[in-house]
Every structure is written in structure tokens, then in C-alpha cells.
N, C-alpha and C positions, 0 to 999 in steps of 0.2 A: 118366584121365581127364574123367571125370565128377566128378571135383573142376573141373578149369579147361574147364568146357565152354561154361563167360559169355565165355569169353573169344576162343572160333570164331563167337558166338552174335549176340552186341555186341559191336558199333565199338563203342562211347562206353567200356564201365566198359572192353572191354580198349584202351583210350588212359587209362584216369586206371589205369588196374592198374603201362601200363608209366614215368607220369609218378612216381608215387608208389614205384614196385622205384627210378626214379634217386633221385628228392630221398635218397629211405633211405638207397643207397647212396653217395652227397656229403656228406653230414649222418654217419654213424655210419663215412667213413672203410675202406669193401667194395667187396669187390668184386662186377658182374653176378650175372660166372658160381659162383656160388654158391649161389643165393637157390633153394628149390622152392617152389613154393605147397602150404599144407596147405586149405587152404578156402575158401574162394568165395563171395558173393553176395553182389547188388547196393549191400549198405549197405556192408559190409567184406573183406577180406579177413584169413588168414598164414598168415605166412611165416618158412620156416624158411632158416639160412643156417648156411652149414658153409665155414670159415674152413680151401679145403687148407692143409696144415706137414707139416712131416717130425713125425713122431712124433704125436700121439690131434689131431684136429682139435675145430676152434673150435666146436659153438654156439651159436647167441644167436634168436629167434625173434621176433615181432612181429605187434599185429595193429592193422590201418593199415584207417584208417576213410574210406569214401570218398561224397562226394566233397570230402570237406573234405582227405584224408591227415593229419591228426594220428594217433600211431603207440604207442602203449604195448609195452613189451616184455612176453613168453606165459613158459609153463611150457614148456620143453624135453623135447618127447617122445618113445619111441628109438620 
């Protein structure tokens, strides 16, 4: 809950995160429901995406810069 506090406190950050997740999902062909936020600041956030499937779920990680919405892949940690 602490990691996501800015989503509750700052409507601008909330809008930027929503937009970034929608753009990432569209461009990467992912479902929005698979994202979970790992860290969040005013400048960037890190999300993991779990593609739920039969067998082992595929995990991907993205560092997304705010407000430019640029993203890079990051290491998936357990």
C-alpha cells in the first residue's frame, strides 16, 4: 500500500500512471489486469506484468518514466 500512496494522493500522477499502463499494454500486447506496481515516484514507476497462462506464468518488468511515458525493460525479481 505504501508503494502506491501517490496514486491516492496525487490525481496528476494517477492519470499519468493510468495512461502509461494503457499505452504499454497496447504496444506490448498485454492485458491491463496483469500489471502490478513495484515502485512509484513523481519521476518514474516500475511495474511487473504476469501473463496468466497454463503452466508457468511469464513475467516481464518495465521502468516507465513520467511524464514522457518512455519505458525500458528491467530485471524481474521474485
